[in-house]
C-alpha positions as CSV (number, residue, x, y, z in Angstrom):
1,M,-85.9,65.3,-43.3
2,E,-89.3,64.0,-42.6
3,K,-92.4,65.9,-43.9
4,T,-94.9,66.9,-41.2
5,I,-98.3,65.4,-41.8
6,T,-101.3,67.6,-41.5
7,A,-104.7,66.8,-40.0
8,S,-106.3,66.9,-43.5
9,E,-103.9,64.4,-44.7
10,V,-104.7,62.1,-41.8
11,V,-108.4,62.4,-42.6
12,R,-107.7,61.5,-46.2
13,L,-105.9,58.4,-45.1
14,M,-108.8,57.5,-42.8
15,V,-111.3,57.9,-45.7
16,R,-109.0,55.8,-48.0
17,S,-108.8,53.1,-45.4
18,Y,-112.6,53.1,-45.1
19,R,-113.1,52.9,-48.8
20,R,-110.7,49.9,-49.0
21,Y,-112.7,48.3,-46.2
22,E,-116.0,49.0,-48.1
23,R,-114.6,47.4,-51.3
24,G,-113.4,44.3,-49.3
25,E,-109.8,45.0,-49.9
26,I,-109.0,44.9,-46.2
27,G,-110.7,43.1,-43.3
28,D,-112.4,44.3,-40.2
29,S,-109.3,44.0,-37.9
30,K,-106.9,45.7,-40.3
31,A,-109.4,48.5,-40.9
32,A,-109.9,48.9,-37.2
33,R,-106.1,48.9,-36.6
34,E,-105.5,51.5,-39.3
35,N,-108.3,53.7,-38.0
36,A,-107.0,53.5,-34.4
37,I,-103.5,54.5,-35.5
38,L,-104.7,57.3,-37.6
39,A,-107.1,58.5,-34.9
40,N,-104.2,58.7,-32.5
41,I,-102.1,60.6,-35.0
42,L,-104.9,63.0,-35.6
43,K,-105.4,63.6,-31.9
44,A,-101.7,64.3,-31.5
45,I,-101.8,66.8,-34.3
46,E,-104.9,68.5,-32.8
47,V,-103.3,68.7,-29.4
48,S,-100.1,70.1,-30.8
49,E,-101.9,72.8,-32.9
50,T,-104.0,73.8,-29.8
51,E,-100.8,74.1,-27.8
52,E,-99.3,76.3,-30.4
53,R,-102.4,78.5,-30.5
54,L,-102.5,78.8,-26.7
55,K,-98.8,79.8,-26.6
56,A,-99.5,82.5,-29.2
57,I,-102.5,83.8,-27.2
58,E,-100.4,83.8,-24.0
59,N,-97.6,85.7,-25.7
60,A,-100.0,88.2,-27.1
61,L,-101.6,88.8,-23.7
62,S,-98.2,89.1,-22.1
63,L,-97.1,91.7,-24.6
64,S,-100.4,93.5,-24.2
65,S,-100.1,93.7,-20.4
66,L,-96.5,94.9,-20.8
67,N,-97.6,97.6,-23.2
68,E,-100.4,98.7,-20.8
69,K,-97.9,98.8,-17.9
70,Y,-95.5,101.0,-19.7
71,S,-98.1,103.3,-21.3
72,D,-99.4,104.1,-17.8
73,E,-96.1,105.5,-16.7
């Protein structure tokens, strides 16, 4: 089973890539490719987390409105 990567782990990988670039261990194009891939992964994680939060808010609002409906009766 694959481990889910977190946003903070992606940021650490981005920093690691930057440091490798700064030390001359990787070139411009490899650093840019790595950063682009990691940025896309980070964006996907952020969108997924936002979607989960939105669903939780929608569920809470739905339950709240149901409670109000039945408490008025």
